[in-house]
C-alpha positions as CSV (number, residue, x, y, z in Angstrom):
1,M,63.0,-27.1,140.8
2,K,60.7,-24.8,142.3
3,G,61.2,-26.0,146.1
4,L,65.3,-25.7,145.5
5,T,64.8,-21.9,144.7
6,T,62.4,-21.7,147.2
7,I,65.3,-22.9,150.1
8,V,68.3,-21.2,148.3
9,I,65.9,-17.8,148.9
10,L,65.3,-18.7,152.2
11,L,68.8,-19.3,153.3
12,A,69.6,-16.1,151.4
13,V,67.5,-14.1,153.4
14,L,68.2,-15.9,156.8
15,S,71.7,-15.3,156.2
16,A,71.5,-11.5,155.5
17,A,69.2,-11.1,158.7
18,G,71.2,-13.0,160.5
19,A,74.6,-10.9,159.5
20,W,72.8,-7.6,160.5
21,S,74.6,-5.9,163.6
22,E,74.8,-2.6,164.8
23,W,79.0,-2.9,165.2
24,V,80.5,-4.5,161.7
25,Y,84.2,-4.9,161.1
26,D,85.8,-1.9,159.0
27,G,89.3,-3.1,159.2
28,H,92.5,-3.4,161.2
29,W,96.6,-3.0,161.4
30,G,99.2,-4.5,163.1
31,T,101.3,-7.9,163.4
32,E,103.3,-9.6,165.8
33,G,106.7,-7.9,166.1
34,S,108.8,-4.8,167.0
35,G,108.8,-2.8,163.9
36,N,107.0,0.4,163.0
37,G,103.4,-0.4,163.4
38,Q,104.0,-4.0,165.0
39,F,102.9,-5.1,168.6
40,A,103.9,-7.3,171.2
41,H,100.9,-7.6,173.3
42,P,98.9,-4.3,172.5
43,E,97.0,-3.7,175.8
44,D,95.2,-0.3,175.5
45,V,93.9,2.4,172.7
46,A,92.8,5.8,172.8
47,V,91.8,8.3,170.6
48,A,92.9,12.2,170.7
49,A,90.3,14.8,169.4
50,S,92.4,14.8,166.1
51,G,91.1,11.6,165.3
52,N,94.8,9.9,166.0
53,V,95.1,6.8,167.7
54,Y,97.4,5.9,170.3
55,V,98.7,2.5,171.5
56,A,100.3,1.0,174.6
57,D,102.5,-1.5,173.5
58,N,103.0,-3.4,176.1
59,E,105.7,-5.6,175.7
60,N,107.8,-3.4,173.4
61,S,107.6,-1.0,176.1
62,R,106.2,1.8,174.0
63,I,103.4,4.1,172.7
64,Q,102.8,4.3,169.3
65,Y,100.4,6.6,167.4
66,F,98.8,6.3,163.9
67,T,96.0,7.8,161.9
68,P,92.2,6.9,162.3
69,A,93.0,4.3,159.3
70,G,95.9,3.1,161.0
71,S,98.9,4.2,159.0
72,F,102.0,4.6,161.2
73,L,103.0,8.5,162.3
74,G,105.1,8.0,165.5
75,K,106.3,6.2,168.5
76,W,108.4,6.7,171.8
77,G,109.7,4.9,174.7
78,S,112.2,1.9,175.2
79,G,112.4,-0.5,178.3
80,G,113.8,1.0,181.3
81,S,113.0,3.1,184.5
82,G,114.4,6.6,183.3
83,P,112.4,9.5,182.1
84,G,110.2,8.4,179.1
85,Q,110.9,4.8,179.5
86,F,108.4,2.3,180.2
87,K,107.9,-1.5,182.1
88,K,105.0,-2.7,180.2
89,P,103.0,0.1,179.6
90,T,98.9,-1.2,180.0
91,G,96.9,2.1,179.9
92,V,96.8,5.2,177.8
93,A,94.5,8.0,177.6
94,V,94.5,11.5,175.8
95,A,93.3,14.8,177.6
96,P,91.3,17.3,175.1
97,N,94.1,19.2,174.7
98,G,96.2,16.5,173.4
99,V,98.2,15.6,176.7
100,V,98.6,11.5,176.5
101,Y,99.0,9.6,180.0
102,V,100.4,6.6,180.2
103,A,99.8,3.7,182.7
104,D,103.4,2.8,183.3
105,S,102.6,-0.4,185.5
106,L,106.2,-1.9,186.1
107,N,107.6,1.4,187.2
108,Y,104.7,2.2,189.3
109,R,104.0,5.6,188.1
110,V,101.8,7.4,185.3
111,Q,103.9,9.9,182.6
112,Y,102.3,12.3,180.7
113,F,103.8,13.6,177.4
114,T,103.0,15.7,174.4
115,A,100.7,14.4,171.4
116,T,104.4,13.6,169.9
117,G,106.0,12.0,173.0
118,S,108.0,14.9,174.4
119,L,107.9,13.8,178.1
120,L,105.8,16.7,180.4
121,G,106.1,15.2,184.0
122,A,105.6,11.7,185.8
123,W,104.2,10.9,189.3
124,G,103.9,8.0,191.4
125,S,106.2,5.3,193.1
126,K,105.4,1.6,194.4
127,G,103.4,1.9,197.8
128,R,100.4,2.0,199.7
129,D,99.9,5.8,200.7
130,P,97.8,8.0,198.9
131,G,99.7,8.9,195.5
132,D,101.7,5.6,195.4
133,F,100.5,2.7,193.4
134,G,100.6,-1.1,194.1
135,K,100.3,-1.3,189.9
136,P,98.2,1.1,188.0
137,A,96.5,-0.6,185.2
138,T,94.9,2.0,183.3
139,V,94.4,6.0,183.4
140,A,91.2,8.0,182.4
141,V,90.6,11.7,182.0
142,A,87.6,13.5,183.1
143,P,87.4,17.0,182.0
144,P,88.2,19.3,182.7
145,N,90.3,19.0,185.6
146,R,90.8,15.0,186.6
147,V,92.8,12.0,186.2
148,Y,91.9,8.6,187.5
149,V,93.7,5.8,187.8
150,A,92.9,2.4,188.5
151,D,95.3,1.3,190.7
152,A,95.1,-2.4,190.4
153,G,97.7,-3.8,192.9
154,N,96.0,-1.9,195.7
155,D,92.4,-2.6,194.5
156,R,91.2,1.0,194.7
157,I,90.7,4.1,192.2
158,Q,92.6,7.3,192.9
159,Y,92.5,10.6,191.5
160,F,94.5,13.5,190.4
161,T,95.1,16.8,189.2
162,P,96.3,16.7,185.9
163,A,99.6,17.5,187.0
164,G,99.4,14.6,189.4
165,S,98.3,16.1,192.8
166,F,96.7,13.6,194.7
167,L,93.0,14.7,195.2
168,G,91.2,11.3,196.6
169,M,91.1,7.6,196.2
170,W,88.4,5.1,196.9
171,G,87.9,1.1,197.1
172,I,89.7,-1.8,199.3
173,H,89.8,-5.7,198.4
174,G,86.6,-7.1,198.4
175,A,83.8,-8.0,196.6
176,G,81.2,-5.7,198.3
177,N,80.0,-2.7,197.2
178,G,82.6,-0.1,196.2
179,E,85.6,-2.5,196.6
180,F,87.6,-4.3,194.2
181,D,89.6,-7.4,193.4
182,T,92.2,-6.2,190.2
183,P,90.2,-2.8,188.7
184,A,91.3,-3.6,185.4
185,G,89.3,-0.8,183.3
186,L,88.0,2.7,183.9
187,A,86.3,5.5,181.7
188,A,84.6,8.9,182.9
189,A,81.1,9.4,181.4
190,P,79.5,12.7,180.2
191,N,77.1,12.9,183.2
192,G,80.5,12.8,185.4
193,N,80.1,9.3,186.5
194,I,83.2,6.5,187.1
195,Y,82.6,3.5,185.7
196,V,85.1,0.5,187.0
197,V,85.9,-2.7,185.4
198,D,86.2,-5.1,188.7
199,S,87.9,-7.9,186.6
200,G,88.5,-10.2,189.5
201,N,84.8,-9.8,190.5
202,E,83.5,-10.2,186.7
203,R,81.7,-7.1,187.2
204,V,81.1,-3.5,186.6
205,Q,80.8,-0.9,189.1
206,Y,80.0,3.1,188.6
207,F,80.5,5.5,191.0
208,T,80.0,9.7,191.5
209,A,82.9,11.5,190.3
210,N,84.4,11.7,193.8
211,G,83.7,7.7,194.9
212,V,80.0,7.6,195.6
213,F,78.9,3.9,194.9
214,R,75.7,4.0,192.1
215,G,75.5,0.8,191.1
216,K,76.8,-2.5,189.6
217,W,76.1,-5.5,187.1
218,G,77.8,-8.5,186.1
219,I,78.4,-12.3,187.1
220,R,81.0,-14.7,186.0
221,G,79.9,-16.9,182.9
222,G,79.5,-16.8,179.2
223,G,75.9,-15.5,178.7
224,R,74.6,-11.9,178.2
225,G,75.5,-9.4,180.7
226,E,78.3,-12.0,182.2
227,F,81.8,-11.8,182.0
228,Q,85.0,-13.7,182.3
229,S,88.3,-11.5,183.3
230,P,87.0,-8.2,181.5
231,A,89.4,-5.7,181.4
232,G,88.9,-2.8,179.0
233,L,85.7,0.0,179.3
234,A,84.8,3.1,176.8
235,I,81.3,5.1,177.2
236,G,80.2,5.9,173.7
237,P,78.5,9.2,173.0
238,T,75.4,8.5,173.7
239,G,76.2,7.1,177.3
240,R,76.2,3.3,176.3
241,V,78.9,1.4,178.3
242,F,81.2,-0.7,176.1
243,V,82.8,-3.8,178.0
244,A,85.7,-5.8,176.6
245,D,84.8,-9.2,177.9
246,T,88.2,-10.9,177.5
247,A,88.1,-14.4,178.0
248,N,84.9,-14.3,176.2
249,H,86.7,-13.1,173.2
250,R,84.0,-10.6,172.5
251,I,82.5,-6.9,173.4
252,Q,79.4,-6.6,175.2
253,Y,77.7,-3.0,175.7
254,F,75.2,-1.8,178.0
255,T,73.0,1.1,179.2
256,A,74.3,3.5,181.4
257,T,72.8,1.5,184.3
258,G,73.7,-1.9,183.0
259,S,71.0,-3.3,181.1
260,F,72.3,-5.7,178.6
261,L,71.7,-4.1,174.6
262,G,73.8,-6.1,172.6
263,G,77.7,-7.4,171.7
264,F,79.9,-8.8,169.0
265,G,83.1,-11.0,168.4
266,Q,83.9,-14.2,169.2
267,R,87.4,-16.5,169.6
268,G,89.3,-16.7,166.7
269,S,91.8,-14.5,164.5
270,G,89.7,-13.5,161.2
271,Q,88.3,-10.5,160.6
272,G,85.9,-9.4,163.9
273,Q,87.3,-11.9,165.9
274,F,89.4,-11.6,169.1
275,L,91.8,-13.5,170.9
276,F,91.4,-11.7,174.4
277,P,90.2,-8.4,173.6
278,L,91.5,-5.6,176.1
279,G,91.2,-1.6,175.6
280,L,88.8,0.5,173.5
281,A,88.2,3.7,172.5
282,F,85.9,5.7,170.4
283,S,86.8,7.8,167.4
284,P,85.7,11.7,167.9
285,G,81.8,11.3,167.4
286,G,81.5,7.5,168.3
287,A,81.1,6.5,164.9
288,L,84.2,4.0,165.3
289,I,85.3,1.8,168.0
290,Y,88.8,0.7,168.1
291,V,89.7,-2.3,169.9
292,A,93.2,-3.6,171.1
293,D,93.1,-7.3,170.1
294,S,95.7,-8.0,172.3
295,V,97.3,-12.0,171.6
296,N,96.0,-11.0,167.7
297,N,98.9,-8.4,168.0
298,R,96.8,-5.9,165.7
299,I,93.9,-3.1,166.5
300,Q,90.6,-3.4,164.9
301,R,88.1,-1.0,164.0
302,F,84.2,-1.2,163.8
303,R,82.1,1.0,162.6
304,Y,78.3,1.9,163.8
305,S,76.0,0.7,161.1
306,G,72.7,1.7,162.5
307,P,70.2,0.1,165.0
308,A,70.3,-3.6,165.1
309,V,67.4,-5.7,163.2
310,A,66.4,-9.1,165.2
311,P,67.1,-12.1,162.6
312,T,64.1,-12.8,160.9
313,S,62.6,-16.6,161.7
314,F,62.3,-19.3,159.6
315,G,58.7,-19.8,160.4
316,R,58.1,-16.1,159.5
317,V,60.1,-16.3,155.8
318,K,58.2,-19.7,155.0
319,A,55.1,-17.9,155.4
320,L,56.2,-15.3,152.5
321,F,55.9,-18.6,149.9
322,R,52.8,-20.0,151.2
C-alpha cells in the first residue's frame, strides 16, 4: 500500500511540474457563423490602447471588435469594393491614437477607420509600382509616423505615412537575405526594427526601419525553432518575438535575435489547442496574448504566469522517497 501511495504522489508531482508554463490558457470566444461575435476564418487580431480587441473576420468580410474579455462591441464592413467594404480582409492594426488600419487583401488596398468604424481614407491599387499592391497580407504601425504593409503578392515590404503617402520599400522574390517568398506577418519592435514572417521560406527576418537586413532564423520542420507555413507575428513588451507557427498548430517565441525560448499549443480544438493559428496581438502591458485560431473560428486568450520551470525528472522525484 505504501508503494502505491508513493507512485500516486510521484505521478501528481510530475503532472504538476509538466503542466507549468509561462503562458497559460485564459479563455476564448467565438463560434463559426456570421452573427455578432461569430467568425468565418478569423485571420488577424489587434489590440487598442483601450484594451479593446479588433478581429479581421476574413470570410465574413468585416471587422469586429470586443472588450478584452470578448464581449461584442461592434462591427463594420461587408463584401464589396466600395468605401468601407472589404474582400476578405487579412490584416488589422491599431495605431496609438486609435485609428484602425485594415489590409483589404483582394481589393489590393489599405483602408483606415476610426475606432468605431467610420472610414477615414484608403490607398493602393493592384500593381507593382510603388504604392501598389500584389496582395497586402498584413499591416503594422510604427509610432509615430509610419505604416508598414506586407505586400505578399509582390514579395516586398512597403511603408507609408499614416495617411498613405509612399515612403519606401524593400524586397524581391527569393530566398536570400532580404528576399521574400510570400511575407505574411509583420511587426515593429520598440527599438525600431521591423520583423517579417517570410512564410514561404519558413523563417523570420528582421531589418532596420528603412529595410537594412539585420538577421534571420528558422527552417522548415517541426522541432524547436523550426516552422511550417508561419503566419502571424507579435513583439512582446520585453522585445520577445512571438510567431504563429501555423501548420505546426502552435505559438513559438524567441529573443530579439532569434534564440528559442519556448512555445505553447498543439493541434486540436480543446482549450489551448489550435487549428492553423494566424494573427497574434498583446494586451497593453503585455500580460495577455490573443491568438486568431482560424479554423476553430475563435479568438483564444493566454495569460503570462511567470517564468517557466523545467519539469522535475522522475529520477529526482524518486530520490525524495529514498
